[in-house]
C-alpha positions as CSV (number, residue, x, y, z in Angstrom):
1,M,13.4,-14.6,-10.8
2,Q,15.4,-15.5,-7.7
3,D,14.1,-18.2,-5.3
4,K,10.3,-17.7,-5.1
5,Q,10.1,-17.9,-1.3
6,E,13.0,-15.5,-0.8
7,T,11.5,-13.0,-3.2
8,I,8.1,-13.1,-1.4
9,K,9.9,-12.8,1.9
10,Y,11.7,-9.7,0.6
11,W,8.5,-8.0,-0.5
12,V,6.7,-8.8,2.7
13,M,9.7,-7.6,4.8
14,T,9.9,-4.3,2.9
15,S,6.1,-3.8,3.1
16,K,6.3,-4.2,6.9
17,R,9.3,-1.8,7.0
18,D,7.4,0.8,5.0
19,F,4.3,0.5,7.2
20,K,6.5,1.0,10.3
21,T,7.9,4.1,8.6
22,A,4.3,5.3,8.0
23,E,3.6,4.9,11.7
24,I,6.7,6.8,12.7
25,L,5.8,9.6,10.3
26,F,2.3,9.7,11.7
27,L,3.6,10.0,15.3
28,N,5.8,12.9,14.1
29,K,2.8,14.6,12.5
30,R,4.0,14.1,8.9
31,Y,0.6,12.9,7.9
32,S,0.8,13.2,4.1
33,H,4.1,11.4,4.1
34,A,2.7,8.7,6.3
35,L,-0.1,8.1,3.8
36,F,2.4,7.9,1.0
37,F,4.1,5.1,2.9
38,C,0.8,3.4,3.5
39,H,0.4,3.2,-0.3
40,L,4.0,1.9,-0.7
41,S,3.4,-0.8,1.9
42,I,0.2,-2.0,0.2
43,E,1.9,-2.0,-3.2
44,K,4.7,-4.2,-1.9
45,M,2.4,-6.6,-0.2
46,L,0.4,-6.9,-3.4
47,K,3.6,-7.7,-5.3
48,A,4.3,-10.5,-2.8
49,V,0.8,-11.9,-3.4
50,F,1.4,-11.6,-7.2
51,I,4.6,-13.6,-7.0
52,A,3.0,-16.2,-4.7
53,R,0.0,-16.7,-7.1
54,K,1.6,-16.2,-10.5
55,N,5.1,-17.6,-9.9
56,T,6.7,-14.7,-11.9
57,A,8.0,-11.2,-11.2
58,P,5.3,-8.6,-10.6
59,P,4.5,-5.9,-13.1
60,F,6.2,-2.5,-12.9
61,I,3.0,-0.7,-11.9
62,H,2.0,1.4,-8.9
63,D,-1.8,1.4,-9.3
64,L,-3.1,-0.7,-6.4
65,V,-6.4,-1.7,-8.1
66,R,-4.7,-2.8,-11.3
67,L,-2.1,-4.7,-9.3
68,A,-4.7,-6.4,-7.1
69,E,-6.7,-7.4,-10.2
70,K,-3.6,-8.9,-11.8
71,T,-3.2,-11.2,-8.7
72,D,-6.6,-12.6,-9.4
73,I,-7.6,-12.3,-5.7
74,P,-11.3,-11.6,-5.4
75,L,-11.9,-8.0,-4.5
76,D,-15.2,-7.1,-2.9
77,E,-16.5,-3.5,-3.3
78,S,-15.2,-2.4,0.1
79,V,-11.7,-3.6,-0.5
80,R,-11.7,-2.1,-4.0
81,D,-12.9,1.2,-2.6
82,R,-10.1,1.2,0.1
83,L,-7.5,0.5,-2.6
84,V,-8.9,3.3,-4.8
85,E,-8.6,5.8,-1.9
86,I,-5.1,4.6,-0.8
87,N,-4.0,4.8,-4.5
88,T,-4.6,8.5,-4.4
89,F,-1.9,8.9,-1.6
90,N,0.8,8.0,-4.1
91,I,-0.1,10.8,-6.5
92,A,-1.1,13.4,-4.0
93,A,2.1,13.1,-2.0
94,R,4.3,13.6,-5.1
95,Y,2.9,16.3,-7.3
96,D,3.0,19.9,-6.3
97,D,-0.2,20.9,-8.1
98,I,-2.3,18.7,-5.8
99,K,-0.1,18.6,-2.7
100,L,-1.8,21.5,-1.0
101,N,-5.3,20.0,-1.1
102,F,-4.0,16.7,0.0
103,F,-1.9,18.3,2.8
104,K,-5.1,19.9,4.1
105,K,-7.0,16.6,4.0
106,A,-4.2,14.6,5.6
107,N,-4.9,15.7,9.2
108,H,-4.4,13.6,12.3
109,K,-7.9,12.1,12.2
110,F,-7.9,11.2,8.5
111,A,-4.3,9.8,8.6
112,G,-5.0,7.8,11.7
113,E,-8.1,6.2,10.1
114,Q,-6.1,5.4,7.0
115,L,-3.3,3.8,9.0
116,E,-5.8,1.5,10.6
117,R,-7.4,0.6,7.2
118,T,-4.0,0.0,5.8
119,K,-3.1,-2.3,8.7
120,G,-6.3,-4.3,8.1
121,L,-5.6,-4.6,4.3
122,L,-2.0,-5.7,5.0
123,K,-3.2,-8.4,7.3
124,W,-5.8,-9.6,4.8
125,L,-3.3,-9.5,1.9
126,R,-0.6,-11.3,3.9
127,K,-2.9,-14.3,4.2
128,K,-3.1,-14.4,0.4
129,A,0.7,-14.5,-0.2
């Protein structure tokens, strides 16, 4: 692994960039895509936390709950539930057979709420890295 601090900085920076992309997509009413980028930003921040705590490269997984568990940060039920929900945005935004239902669910209100939840999770996770 490269320099630990540089690697953490990279994951944090790309997480922030992906969250900014989510905000732009939300403003442009691309709600399902915004939610996908919420997932991506959380995943990258979890990878920064993993490196900070484990001093090794993060695993090649996208499941937020599994990734969070591997960091050994304590997860209360509300955080776990948020991760479970955000985890669905990764699958729902990619696969055609479930895109339609997700597209209907991903309206302005729902996406706005999820952006705020993601912002809160990112802030909490950043303190762990």
